[in-house]
LORO-366678 format. One line per 10 residues: number of its first residue (from 1); their letters; for each residue x, z, y negated of C-alpha. Coordinates in nm, 2 decimals, decimal comma. Example, Ala and Ser with C-alpha at 12.3 -4.5 7.8 and 13.67 -1.06 7.14 Angstrom:
<dotors>
1	as	1,23 0,78 0,45; 1,37 0,71 0,11 $
</dotors>
This chain:
<dotors>
1	mrrhstllgl	0,05 2,86 -0,98; -0,13 3,21 -1,01; -0,04 3,24 -1,37; -0,20 2,89 -1,45; -0,51 3,00 -1,25; -0,52 3,33 -1,44; -0,49 3,14 -1,78; -0,73 2,88 -1,66; -1,00 3,14 -1,59; -0,93 3,30 -1,94 $
11	gsviallaar	-0,96 2,98 -2,12; -1,29 2,94 -1,96; -1,41 3,26 -2,08; -1,30 3,19 -2,43; -1,43 2,84 -2,46; -1,76 3,00 -2,38; -1,74 3,25 -2,67; -1,64 3,00 -2,89; -1,96 2,79 -2,81; -2,14 3,08 -2,87 $
21	lasadssatv	-1,98 3,13 -3,19; -2,02 2,82 -3,29; -2,40 2,79 -3,21; -2,48 3,10 -3,33; -2,55 3,04 -3,70; -2,38 2,80 -3,96; -2,20 3,06 -4,13; -1,95 3,13 -3,87; -1,60 3,16 -4,05; -1,26 3,05 -3,98 $
31	sgtleagvrg	-0,95 3,23 -4,12; -0,56 3,24 -4,05; -0,26 3,02 -4,07; -0,13 2,72 -3,92; 0,23 2,61 -3,95; 0,41 2,31 -3,83; 0,77 2,15 -3,92; 1,08 2,00 -3,79; 1,43 2,17 -3,73; 1,76 2,03 -3,74 $
41	iagdeasakf	2,08 2,14 -3,58; 2,47 2,10 -3,64; 2,76 2,25 -3,46; 2,86 2,38 -3,12; 2,59 2,46 -2,90; 2,79 2,52 -2,57; 2,80 2,90 -2,56; 2,51 3,08 -2,38; 2,55 3,32 -2,65; 2,38 3,05 -2,87 $
51	deyrdvttgl	2,06 3,06 -2,63; 2,06 3,44 -2,55; 1,68 3,51 -2,54; 1,59 3,20 -2,76; 1,54 2,86 -2,72; 1,68 2,69 -3,05; 1,61 2,33 -3,04; 1,60 2,02 -3,27; 1,27 1,87 -3,35; 0,92 2,00 -3,39 $
61	fgasnlllqd	0,84 2,35 -3,40; 0,49 2,53 -3,48; 0,28 2,85 -3,52; -0,07 2,97 -3,54; -0,30 3,28 -3,61; -0,66 3,15 -3,61; -0,95 3,41 -3,63; -1,31 3,27 -3,58; -1,60 3,52 -3,65; -1,98 3,49 -3,64 $
71	gegkhylllq	-2,18 3,51 -3,98; -2,24 3,89 -3,92; -1,90 3,97 -3,83; -1,98 4,10 -3,51; -1,80 3,84 -3,25; -1,47 3,73 -3,26; -1,19 3,47 -3,10; -0,84 3,51 -3,19; -0,57 3,24 -3,13; -0,21 3,32 -3,17 $
81	gfdlgekdad	0,12 3,09 -3,09; 0,49 3,13 -3,19; 0,75 2,90 -3,11; 0,49 2,67 -2,98; 0,63 2,46 -2,70; 0,99 2,62 -2,69; 1,11 2,85 -2,40; 1,07 3,16 -2,58; 0,73 3,09 -2,72; 0,41 3,37 -2,70 $
91	yrveggrwgf	0,05 3,27 -2,69; -0,24 3,49 -2,72; -0,61 3,43 -2,71; -0,87 3,74 -2,77; -1,24 3,75 -2,79; -1,52 3,95 -2,78; -1,73 4,17 -2,98; -1,55 4,43 -3,21; -1,57 4,76 -3,09; -1,81 4,69 -2,80 $
101	wgisgslsel	-1,63 4,47 -2,55; -1,34 4,19 -2,53; -1,11 3,98 -2,33; -0,75 3,91 -2,39; -0,47 3,69 -2,25; -0,12 3,64 -2,33; 0,18 3,43 -2,20; 0,53 3,51 -2,31; 0,86 3,29 -2,23; 1,20 3,41 -2,24 $
111	pvdysgralt	1,53 3,26 -2,13; 1,79 3,47 -2,01; 2,14 3,29 -2,03; 2,48 3,39 -1,88; 2,71 3,13 -1,93; 2,67 2,77 -2,07; 2,98 2,66 -1,90; 2,99 2,84 -1,56; 3,11 2,63 -1,26; 3,08 2,68 -0,88 $
121	pyvgidsgnl	3,23 2,46 -0,58; 2,90 2,55 -0,38; 2,63 2,34 -0,28; 2,26 2,41 -0,15; 2,25 2,70 -0,42; 1,89 2,70 -0,48; 1,81 2,75 -0,09; 2,00 3,08 -0,08; 2,23 2,92 0,16; 2,56 2,83 0,01 $
131	tvpfappvda	2,81 2,59 0,12; 3,12 2,44 0,01; 3,16 2,03 0,06; 3,47 2,02 0,18; 3,69 2,10 0,51; 3,82 2,47 0,56; 4,14 2,46 0,38; 4,44 2,58 0,57; 4,66 2,71 0,29; 4,66 2,83 -0,06 $
141	atfessvrga	4,76 2,50 -0,20; 4,48 2,30 -0,02; 4,22 2,59 -0,13; 4,32 2,56 -0,50; 4,29 2,18 -0,48; 3,94 2,16 -0,31; 3,78 2,42 -0,51; 3,89 2,28 -0,83; 3,76 1,89 -0,72; 3,44 2,04 -0,62 $
151	ahaadlqydv	3,36 2,28 -0,92; 3,03 2,18 -1,08; 2,82 2,33 -1,36; 2,66 2,65 -1,21; 2,38 2,68 -1,46; 2,38 3,07 -1,51; 2,03 3,14 -1,65; 1,70 3,23 -1,55; 1,35 3,19 -1,71; 1,09 3,49 -1,75 $
161	kdsdirafwk	0,73 3,41 -1,78; 0,51 3,70 -1,85; 0,12 3,64 -1,85; -0,14 3,89 -1,85; -0,53 3,92 -1,90; -0,71 4,23 -2,00; -1,09 4,33 -2,07; -1,25 4,64 -2,21; -1,59 4,75 -2,22; -1,77 5,06 -2,44 $
171	ptsdlsldgg	-2,08 5,10 -2,32; -2,12 5,42 -2,52; -1,94 5,57 -2,84; -1,75 5,83 -2,62; -1,69 5,60 -2,30; -1,46 5,31 -2,25; -1,36 5,12 -1,94; -1,01 4,91 -1,97; -0,86 4,71 -1,69; -0,58 4,44 -1,67 $
181	yrildrdgrr	-0,37 4,20 -1,43; -0,02 4,12 -1,52; 0,20 3,88 -1,34; 0,61 3,88 -1,43; 0,79 3,57 -1,31; 1,16 3,51 -1,28; 1,31 3,17 -1,18; 1,65 3,06 -1,22; 2,02 3,16 -1,14; 2,22 3,48 -1,22 $
191	pdtlsfgfsn	2,58 3,58 -1,11; 2,68 3,80 -0,82; 2,98 3,87 -0,60; 3,04 3,83 -0,21; 3,35 4,00 -0,06; 3,54 3,86 0,25; 3,83 4,11 0,24; 4,10 4,21 0,01; 4,17 3,94 -0,25; 3,95 3,71 -0,09 $
201	fvhmpepvde	3,59 3,73 -0,28; 3,40 3,49 -0,46; 3,16 3,49 -0,77; 2,86 3,26 -0,68; 2,56 3,18 -0,86; 2,25 3,35 -0,69; 1,91 3,19 -0,71; 1,61 3,38 -0,85; 1,26 3,39 -0,75; 1,09 3,71 -0,82 $
211	ttqeatadlr	0,73 3,80 -0,88; 0,61 4,11 -1,00; 0,23 4,17 -1,01; 0,09 4,46 -1,19; -0,28 4,57 -1,18; -0,42 4,84 -1,40; -0,77 5,05 -1,47; -0,85 5,32 -1,70; -1,17 5,50 -1,76; -1,15 5,70 -2,09 $
221	lvregwsadl	-1,42 5,96 -2,22; -1,38 6,12 -2,55; -1,61 6,42 -2,67; -1,61 6,66 -2,94; -1,30 6,92 -2,87; -1,19 6,74 -2,56; -1,10 6,40 -2,38; -1,01 6,31 -2,07; -0,85 5,99 -1,90; -0,82 5,85 -1,55 $
231	nytgsffhng	-0,58 5,55 -1,46; -0,47 5,36 -1,17; -0,15 5,16 -1,20; -0,05 4,94 -0,92; 0,29 4,74 -0,89; 0,39 4,48 -0,63; 0,71 4,28 -0,64; 0,80 3,98 -0,42; 1,11 3,81 -0,37; 1,13 3,45 -0,27 $
241	frsfqaenpa	1,48 3,54 -0,05; 1,56 3,78 0,22; 1,92 3,73 0,16; 2,18 3,51 0,02; 2,46 3,35 0,26; 2,80 3,18 0,14; 3,08 3,01 0,31; 3,42 3,14 0,28; 3,62 2,89 0,08; 3,94 3,05 0,19 $
251	pfaggstvga	3,91 3,15 0,54; 4,30 3,12 0,61; 4,31 3,44 0,43; 4,14 3,63 0,67; 3,77 3,74 0,71; 3,45 3,59 0,83; 3,39 3,20 0,79; 3,04 3,30 0,63; 2,89 3,63 0,45; 2,58 3,73 0,33 $
261	iaaapdnsah	2,44 4,00 0,12; 2,05 4,12 0,13; 1,83 4,05 -0,15; 1,61 4,30 -0,35; 1,32 4,38 -0,09; 0,95 4,31 -0,14; 0,77 4,67 -0,23; 0,48 4,80 -0,41; 0,40 5,14 -0,61; 0,09 5,32 -0,68 $
271	qlsltgaaai	0,00 5,57 -0,94; -0,32 5,76 -1,00; -0,32 5,97 -1,28; -0,54 6,24 -1,48; -0,49 6,30 -1,87; -0,67 6,55 -2,07; -0,66 6,74 -2,42; -0,89 7,00 -2,53; -0,89 7,24 -2,83; -0,86 7,62 -2,69 $
281	pasfpmriag	-1,12 7,85 -2,84; -0,90 8,10 -3,07; -0,90 8,26 -3,39; -0,64 8,01 -3,49; -0,59 7,62 -3,43; -0,45 7,59 -3,06; -0,46 7,26 -2,86; -0,34 7,19 -2,50; -0,29 6,86 -2,33; -0,15 6,77 -2,00 $
291	tlayglrfqd	-0,12 6,51 -1,73; -0,11 6,50 -1,35; 0,01 6,19 -1,18; 0,05 6,13 -0,80; 0,22 5,82 -0,66; 0,31 5,65 -0,38; 0,60 5,36 -0,30; 0,64 5,16 0,00; 0,90 4,93 0,12; 0,92 4,79 0,47 $
301	epfvpltvnp	1,09 4,45 0,43; 1,27 4,38 0,76; 1,63 4,43 0,80; 1,87 4,14 0,76; 2,10 4,10 1,06; 2,42 4,34 1,08; 2,64 4,04 1,05; 2,60 3,64 1,01; 2,96 3,60 1,14; 2,88 3,34 1,43 $
311	altpaplpan	3,18 3,47 1,62; 3,06 3,83 1,63; 2,77 3,96 1,89; 2,63 4,29 1,74; 2,41 4,53 1,92; 2,04 4,51 1,85; 1,95 4,72 1,54; 1,78 5,06 1,58; 1,48 5,00 1,38; 1,32 4,64 1,25 $
321	dlngrvqtfl	1,29 4,82 0,90; 1,33 5,12 0,67; 0,98 5,21 0,67; 1,00 5,33 0,31; 0,77 5,56 0,18; 0,79 5,77 -0,13; 0,55 6,04 -0,29; 0,59 6,13 -0,66; 0,45 6,40 -0,84; 0,42 6,42 -1,21 $
331	gnlmltahpa	0,28 6,73 -1,39; 0,31 6,76 -1,80; 0,15 7,02 -2,00; 0,16 7,09 -2,39; 0,06 7,33 -2,61; 0,05 7,35 -2,98; -0,04 7,62 -3,21; -0,08 7,72 -3,58; -0,13 8,12 -3,54; -0,02 8,17 -3,91 $
341	pnvdvsaryr	-0,02 7,99 -4,24; 0,35 7,96 -4,25; 0,42 7,94 -3,85; 0,37 7,63 -3,60; 0,47 7,65 -3,22; 0,48 7,42 -2,99; 0,57 7,41 -2,62; 0,62 7,18 -2,33; 0,69 7,19 -1,97; 0,73 6,90 -1,72 $
351	iydydnhsde	0,80 6,86 -1,32; 0,88 6,56 -1,16; 0,90 6,56 -0,75; 1,05 6,27 -0,62; 0,98 6,33 -0,23; 1,16 6,05 0,02; 0,98 6,03 0,35; 1,18 5,71 0,45; 1,32 5,70 0,77; 1,68 5,80 0,81 $
361	ilftqtstfd	1,81 5,58 1,08; 2,16 5,65 1,27; 2,34 5,30 1,32; 2,62 5,28 1,59; 2,78 4,99 1,46; 2,91 4,87 1,12; 3,05 4,55 0,99; 3,29 4,51 0,72; 3,31 4,20 0,52; 3,12 4,06 0,84 $
371	aalatqtvrs	3,48 4,03 0,97; 3,46 4,27 1,27; 3,22 4,49 1,42; 3,33 4,88 1,45; 3,14 5,16 1,66; 3,08 5,42 1,42; 2,78 5,63 1,35; 2,62 5,56 1,01; 2,31 5,73 0,88; 2,10 5,60 0,62 $
381	fapsyvtqng	1,96 5,88 0,43; 1,68 5,95 0,19; 1,75 6,11 -0,11; 1,48 6,36 -0,28; 1,52 6,56 -0,56; 1,29 6,76 -0,81; 1,37 6,78 -1,17; 1,19 7,03 -1,44; 1,22 7,06 -1,80; 1,07 7,25 -2,08 $
391	nldasyrfts	1,09 7,33 -2,45; 0,98 7,61 -2,68; 0,97 7,53 -3,07; 0,88 7,76 -3,33; 0,87 7,65 -3,70; 0,83 7,87 -4,04; 0,79 7,75 -4,37; 0,98 7,97 -4,62; 0,86 7,77 -4,92; 0,64 7,49 -4,98 $
401	alkgtlgfaw	0,98 7,26 -4,99; 1,18 7,44 -4,70; 1,09 7,44 -4,32; 1,28 7,59 -4,05; 1,29 7,53 -3,67; 1,43 7,71 -3,37; 1,42 7,56 -3,06; 1,50 7,60 -2,70; 1,53 7,35 -2,41; 1,59 7,39 -2,04 $
411	nhwdrgpere	1,63 7,12 -1,78; 1,68 7,20 -1,40; 1,77 6,97 -1,11; 1,74 7,04 -0,74; 1,92 6,74 -0,56; 1,96 6,67 -0,19; 2,26 6,75 0,04; 2,38 6,42 -0,02; 2,45 6,50 -0,40; 2,77 6,63 -0,53 $
421	vrhsddftpk	2,59 6,92 -0,69; 2,26 7,05 -0,54; 2,15 7,26 -0,82; 2,20 7,25 -1,21; 2,06 7,41 -1,52; 2,12 7,25 -1,87; 2,05 7,53 -2,18; 2,02 7,40 -2,51; 1,91 7,63 -2,80; 1,89 7,41 -3,13 $
431	lmldyragtw	1,84 7,50 -3,53; 1,68 7,26 -3,78; 1,62 7,27 -4,15; 1,38 7,06 -4,32; 1,42 7,04 -4,70; 1,16 6,82 -4,95; 1,31 6,81 -5,30; 1,00 6,71 -5,49; 0,98 6,34 -5,52; 1,31 6,27 -5,55 $
441	grfetsyayg	1,45 6,35 -5,18; 1,43 6,47 -4,84; 1,73 6,64 -4,63; 1,67 6,71 -4,26; 1,96 6,85 -4,06; 1,99 7,01 -3,69; 2,27 7,15 -3,47; 2,25 7,22 -3,11; 2,47 7,37 -2,87; 2,43 7,30 -2,49 $
451	wrsgspynel	2,58 7,40 -2,17; 2,54 7,29 -1,80; 2,60 7,52 -1,50; 2,55 7,42 -1,14; 2,61 7,51 -0,80; 3,00 7,42 -0,67; 3,10 7,05 -0,70; 3,14 6,90 -0,37; 3,27 6,51 -0,43; 3,27 6,47 -0,06 $
461	apflavsptt	2,87 6,56 0,01; 2,78 6,17 -0,01; 3,04 6,08 0,26; 2,91 6,35 0,48; 2,55 6,20 0,44; 2,65 5,86 0,53; 2,92 5,95 0,83; 2,77 6,29 0,95; 3,00 6,27 1,26; 3,33 6,17 1,08 $
471	pptpltppir	3,49 6,44 0,87; 3,59 6,28 0,54; 3,93 6,26 0,41; 4,01 6,48 0,12; 3,98 6,29 -0,22; 4,24 6,31 -0,48; 4,19 6,29 -0,78; 3,82 6,43 -0,73; 3,65 6,23 -1,02; 3,34 6,40 -1,16 $
481	kfdeadnhtq	3,02 6,25 -1,24; 2,87 6,23 -1,60; 2,53 6,34 -1,48; 2,64 6,63 -1,25; 2,94 6,79 -1,37; 2,95 7,12 -1,58; 2,98 7,09 -1,95; 2,97 7,23 -2,30; 2,80 7,02 -2,58; 2,77 7,03 -2,98 $
491	tlhflsqlyv	2,50 6,79 -3,14; 2,49 6,77 -3,51; 2,25 6,53 -3,69; 2,13 6,48 -4,07; 1,93 6,26 -4,26; 1,88 6,24 -4,59; 1,63 6,02 -4,84; 1,68 5,99 -5,19; 1,46 5,85 -5,45; 1,73 5,80 -5,73 $
501	redtdvtlsg	1,48 5,61 -5,95; 1,17 5,46 -5,93; 1,30 5,12 -5,82; 1,61 5,26 -5,61; 1,57 5,43 -5,24; 1,87 5,55 -5,05; 1,88 5,65 -4,70; 2,18 5,84 -4,53; 2,17 5,91 -4,18; 2,43 6,06 -3,92 $
511	dfnftkwieg	2,47 6,18 -3,55; 2,76 6,38 -3,43; 2,80 6,46 -3,01; 3,07 6,64 -2,88; 3,10 6,69 -2,50; 3,37 6,92 -2,34; 3,38 6,88 -1,94; 3,47 7,21 -1,81; 3,46 7,18 -1,42; 3,80 7,05 -1,23 $
521	dfgltnenqf	4,12 6,98 -1,34; 4,10 6,60 -1,30; 3,82 6,36 -1,41; 3,60 6,39 -1,70; 3,77 6,57 -2,00; 3,58 6,49 -2,34; 3,33 6,27 -2,47; 3,27 6,23 -2,83; 3,06 6,00 -3,03; 2,91 5,98 -3,37 $
531	dlgidlthrl	2,74 5,73 -3,59; 2,69 5,69 -3,97; 2,42 5,48 -4,15; 2,31 5,40 -4,50; 2,01 5,18 -4,62; 1,97 5,11 -4,98; 1,66 4,91 -5,16; 1,70 4,84 -5,51; 1,46 4,64 -5,76; 1,69 4,51 -6,03 $
541	asqleitfsy	1,40 4,36 -6,20; 1,03 4,29 -6,15; 1,11 3,97 -5,97; 1,44 4,06 -5,79; 1,49 4,29 -5,51; 1,80 4,38 -5,30; 1,84 4,56 -4,99; 2,16 4,70 -4,81; 2,24 4,85 -4,48; 2,54 4,96 -4,26 $
551	nydwwnlhlq	2,59 5,14 -3,97; 2,93 5,26 -3,80; 2,93 5,37 -3,42; 3,21 5,55 -3,29; 3,27 5,65 -2,87; 3,56 5,79 -2,74; 3,60 5,91 -2,38; 3,92 6,11 -2,22; 3,95 6,10 -1,85; 4,26 6,29 -1,64 $
561	sasssgtlvw	4,35 6,15 -1,29; 4,64 6,18 -1,05; 4,82 5,99 -0,80; 4,70 6,02 -0,41; 4,96 6,29 -0,37; 4,84 6,46 -0,66; 5,20 6,49 -0,84; 5,18 6,20 -1,10; 4,91 6,26 -1,36; 4,79 6,03 -1,62 $
571	qsqgldraht	4,56 6,03 -1,86; 4,32 5,74 -2,01; 4,15 5,72 -2,33; 3,88 5,46 -2,41; 3,77 5,40 -2,78; 3,47 5,17 -2,87; 3,37 5,10 -3,22; 3,07 4,89 -3,38; 2,98 4,80 -3,73; 2,63 4,68 -3,82 $
581	ggvtltysai	2,52 4,57 -4,20; 2,36 4,33 -4,39; 2,24 4,25 -4,73; 1,93 4,05 -4,88; 1,80 3,95 -5,17; 1,46 3,84 -5,26; 1,38 3,66 -5,59; 1,04 3,55 -5,73; 1,15 3,26 -5,96; 0,79 3,18 -6,04 $
591	pdrlvldggy	0,57 3,48 -5,98; 0,32 3,39 -5,70; 0,47 3,05 -5,65; 0,83 3,01 -5,60; 1,02 3,29 -5,38; 1,38 3,24 -5,29; 1,54 3,49 -5,05; 1,86 3,50 -4,86; 2,14 3,73 -4,71; 2,39 3,81 -4,48 $
601	fiqfaqgqtr	2,42 4,02 -4,17; 2,73 4,12 -3,93; 2,75 4,28 -3,61; 3,11 4,36 -3,51; 3,24 4,55 -3,21; 3,56 4,64 -3,08; 3,65 4,82 -2,73; 4,00 4,93 -2,64; 4,16 5,14 -2,32; 4,49 5,35 -2,36 $
611	aqgapadavd	4,66 5,51 -2,09; 4,98 5,76 -2,07; 5,13 5,90 -1,73; 5,38 5,88 -1,48; 5,25 5,59 -1,28; 5,37 5,24 -1,34; 5,00 5,09 -1,36; 4,89 5,37 -1,62; 4,90 5,11 -1,90; 4,71 4,99 -2,20 $
621	ypnihnelwa	4,45 4,73 -2,17; 4,44 4,46 -2,45; 4,15 4,52 -2,71; 3,81 4,33 -2,66; 3,58 4,25 -2,96; 3,28 4,08 -3,03; 3,18 3,93 -3,35; 2,86 3,77 -3,47; 2,74 3,71 -3,82; 2,51 3,49 -4,03 $
631	ifstvsyrln	2,43 3,35 -4,37; 2,04 3,25 -4,40; 1,84 3,15 -4,70; 1,45 3,08 -4,75; 1,26 2,91 -5,03; 0,91 2,92 -5,01; 0,69 2,72 -5,26; 0,33 2,77 -5,24; 0,12 2,44 -5,39; -0,22 2,60 -5,40 $
641	ehwtvvgryr	-0,43 2,88 -5,26; -0,39 2,71 -4,91; -0,07 2,49 -4,88; 0,29 2,62 -4,88; 0,61 2,47 -4,82; 0,90 2,64 -4,68; 1,24 2,54 -4,62; 1,53 2,75 -4,43; 1,88 2,73 -4,37; 2,10 2,93 -4,17 $
651	yehydqrnwq	2,50 2,96 -4,08; 2,59 3,12 -3,74; 2,92 3,24 -3,62; 3,01 3,40 -3,28; 3,37 3,49 -3,14; 3,43 3,70 -2,83; 3,78 3,80 -2,73; 3,78 3,96 -2,39; 4,11 3,94 -2,16; 3,86 3,96 -1,84 $
661	ydglgvtrlt	3,73 3,63 -1,90; 3,95 3,44 -2,16; 4,16 3,16 -1,96; 3,94 3,24 -1,65; 3,92 2,93 -1,43; 3,78 2,86 -1,09; 4,08 2,96 -0,87; 4,41 3,17 -0,90; 4,39 3,38 -1,20; 4,71 3,52 -1,32 $
671	snvegvpllg	4,66 3,80 -1,57; 4,88 4,01 -1,77; 4,80 4,35 -1,93; 5,04 4,48 -2,19; 5,31 4,26 -2,02; 5,25 4,43 -1,67; 5,10 4,17 -1,42; 4,78 4,34 -1,25; 4,62 4,01 -1,09; 4,85 3,79 -0,95 $
681	tnndvymrdg	4,80 3,48 -0,79; 4,51 3,50 -0,51; 4,26 3,32 -0,30; 3,93 3,45 -0,50; 3,68 3,21 -0,65; 3,54 3,28 -1,01; 3,31 3,09 -1,22; 3,46 3,08 -1,56; 3,16 3,26 -1,69; 3,27 3,40 -2,01 $
691	lpgynanffs	3,10 3,34 -2,34; 3,28 3,12 -2,57; 3,25 3,15 -2,95; 3,02 2,89 -3,14; 2,95 2,78 -3,50; 2,61 2,64 -3,60; 2,42 2,53 -3,90; 2,01 2,54 -3,87; 1,79 2,38 -4,12; 1,43 2,34 -4,15 $
701	vsavlkf	1,10 2,23 -4,34; 0,78 2,33 -4,22; 0,45 2,34 -4,41; 0,20 2,65 -4,40; -0,17 2,61 -4,41; -0,37 2,91 -4,49; -0,76 2,91 -4,47 $
</dotors>
């Protein structure tokens, strides 16, 4: 309702502006384009991948881009719209006086689809209180028949509506004011998981009713030699749900008859920032710029009950809410200088302080899966951290064509006692060469070697923070975290742009990253990745042009672990590969009148996990692959200076093979991985929410009016 009120108010202002333009004088001008057409679809539309982030439907479609100006060209009104009337539509209106004041508003819609064929036995989903429409099963056979008999479409998708209104005013040539208000709505369903115990969990459709409001105000002053900008941003999040509750469809397998999980809590955030830039008086060009920002974040949503199991009577909670309060501080300083004709220097320093003042509450009871209460002291800790980073780069131009840059980067972390590594430093020196070979090419390459050194790694720190009075059991093996463990890294980058002939351009690019994790006998070992790409444009004739692109991505990860006794060691290797490419042809059959273009693109990715070692469960996983490719073509015929007719055709193919989803139903999944059973008969509820493949043909005809 708020969104529609905002747009109604904006529409009223725009209508007044339009009336003002229309009555100003008879020389007002209208320019722009209007497009209207009809679309047809043939093929399989069952997969949610078909509707991912778009709404492709049979029937009418349209777009507009209109600009109305008064005779003097001072006042204007802009109206834009794309995919009008569809779920992925964009609408925008803007009006005002060029360079002096203006008001604008927009509405964008985006569908987010998870699955087009998901099933669930639950009813009452939209209330957040999910129940099963059958009596509690007494055994596995009754459970299976009840769940399958009650299964119905889960409709796993939600719609995002993003609307905003902005206004600016420039009373003088050096002073400007800007303000805005934005609303982001999410409404629908998404998948979630609730556990009632070992081999007794449910995948369930979770209702979504979330609203984020954002307000901004900005004051900017620009003078000769310096500028300043004062900004305020406020963000306010509201969730229509406090928690989600679901019945246990297999109570005979143990656990509570009902379980619950908390929803994302209401919260707010405020930030005030001051940004400035100025030229420093010196014998050579030098400039400094910086930002100071202070923020506050609040969260005081009332706690959900410790358990919703009607058979349990928990003690009163020690507090009603978290009393969450976080202070943030950001400082950013940048200096650039040109001390000599062939020398450029730049330096930057940044500090970010996340200071958490939320209450740290001691709970004397815990509930596991809502099944039982345990007397145990557990603390909700408030993590804080400070991170600092800086870099210094110096460039020297050896010749007019060759420039070298030597740089050094540093990143430091100070974390709380609940993190495995309290303090760490990353150091990365870098060398870069940039060579411009006249008019026929450019070559750029860089090499960086980095290392991270931190305080001793304590994998038990998070457990001590949660249960300070209970000594944790030693972990074997101690798995390291990517963002904390010590490592050595090497990064190589290159880029080459070749202008082979006047009608041919070629760009080659590549990045290579090699990481060696050096801390601990088990956990992370190596992470290596690279990507290679080529882009080619060639004009075969004055009327024909071809473009080609291809990119290959490769990622390899090695880990090492051990059994609980530490005697049986196994290794795991993950390998992901992706190919992205395409070719497009554009042909001007009749110059400035008939244009034909078409092409092909493909996205193909494959992932695999291989394991070696003594434990029986160190087995290989089947490969996972995704493939999307399309053939497309467009014919555009310009009838005259105002009218153009456009015809389009597109064929899409999508295929996914994923052993985690293939053959997944709503109950009793039995899965084999390379002949070894990992998932046996169970009492779990699934939603068979994989993404099946599809083949679809799209064709459309439209008319474009330009005036």
